[in-house]
C-alpha positions as CSV (number, residue, x, y, z in Angstrom):
1,X,17.6,-12.6,-4.7
2,X,14.9,-11.7,-2.4
3,X,12.1,-14.1,-1.5
4,X,8.7,-13.4,-3.0
5,X,6.3,-11.7,-0.6
6,X,3.0,-13.2,0.4
7,X,1.1,-10.1,-0.8
8,X,1.0,-8.8,-4.4
9,X,2.9,-5.7,-5.3
10,X,1.1,-2.4,-4.9
11,X,0.4,-2.0,-8.6
12,X,-1.2,-5.4,-8.7
13,X,-3.4,-4.5,-5.7
14,X,-4.4,-1.2,-7.5
15,X,-5.2,-3.2,-10.7
16,X,-7.4,-5.6,-8.7
17,X,-9.2,-2.6,-7.2
18,X,-9.7,-1.1,-10.7
19,X,-11.2,-4.5,-11.8
20,X,-13.5,-4.6,-8.8
21,X,-14.7,-1.0,-9.4
22,X,-15.3,-1.8,-13.1
23,X,-17.3,-4.9,-12.1
24,X,-19.4,-2.8,-9.6
25,X,-20.2,-0.3,-12.3
26,X,-21.1,-3.1,-14.7
27,X,-23.3,-4.6,-12.0
28,X,-25.2,-1.4,-11.5
29,X,-26.1,-1.4,-15.2
30,X,-27.0,-5.1,-15.3
31,X,-29.2,-4.8,-12.2
32,X,-31.0,-1.9,-13.8
33,X,-30.4,0.4,-10.9
34,X,-31.2,4.0,-11.7
35,X,-31.7,7.3,-9.9
36,X,-29.5,10.0,-8.6
37,X,-27.8,7.8,-5.9
38,X,-26.8,5.1,-8.4
39,X,-25.5,7.7,-10.9
40,X,-23.4,9.5,-8.2
41,X,-22.0,6.2,-6.9
42,X,-20.9,5.2,-10.5
43,X,-19.4,8.7,-10.9
44,X,-17.6,8.4,-7.6
45,X,-16.2,5.0,-8.7
46,X,-15.0,6.6,-12.0
47,X,-13.3,9.4,-10.1
48,X,-11.5,6.9,-7.8
49,X,-10.4,4.9,-10.8
50,X,-9.1,8.0,-12.5
51,X,-7.1,9.0,-9.4
52,X,-5.6,5.5,-9.0
53,X,-4.6,5.4,-12.7
54,X,-3.0,8.8,-12.3
55,X,-1.1,7.9,-9.1
56,X,0.1,4.4,-9.9
57,X,0.1,3.9,-13.6
58,X,1.1,7.4,-14.8
59,X,3.8,7.5,-12.1
60,X,2.4,10.6,-10.2
61,X,2.5,8.8,-6.9
62,X,6.0,9.9,-6.0
63,X,5.9,13.4,-7.3
64,X,5.7,16.6,-5.4
65,X,4.4,19.9,-6.4
66,X,1.8,20.9,-9.0
67,X,2.1,17.9,-11.3
68,X,0.6,15.5,-8.8
69,X,-2.3,17.8,-8.1
70,X,-3.2,18.5,-11.8
71,X,-4.9,15.1,-12.2
72,X,-6.7,15.3,-8.8
73,X,-7.9,18.9,-9.5
74,X,-9.1,18.0,-12.9
75,X,-11.0,15.0,-11.6
76,X,-12.6,17.0,-8.8
77,X,-13.5,19.8,-11.2
78,X,-15.2,17.5,-13.7
79,X,-16.8,15.3,-11.0
80,X,-18.1,18.5,-9.4
81,X,-19.6,19.8,-12.6
82,X,-21.2,16.5,-13.5
83,X,-22.6,16.2,-9.9
84,X,-24.0,19.7,-10.2
85,X,-25.6,18.8,-13.5
86,X,-27.2,15.7,-12.1
87,X,-28.5,17.4,-8.9
88,X,-29.9,20.5,-10.7
89,X,-31.8,18.5,-13.3
90,X,-35.5,18.4,-12.4
91,X,-36.7,14.9,-11.6
């Protein structure tokens, strides 16, 4: 048996980051922050969360080739389209 490490496992750290990002998004809504900058920060947090879920909880972290890139390309495509829609909308 190995002794327990002082630090949590990588999946636990990722889970804690996901919780922190979710709390940050919730805080933006509760504080009533609005505008393009707030919207893009929330979107960036969602894209980071999607990437972390794909890498660590869908098991794509250790893969090579196109399968690992599918989730990342999809997130960048959707994030880019949403960002474009937000920035092109008249204020």
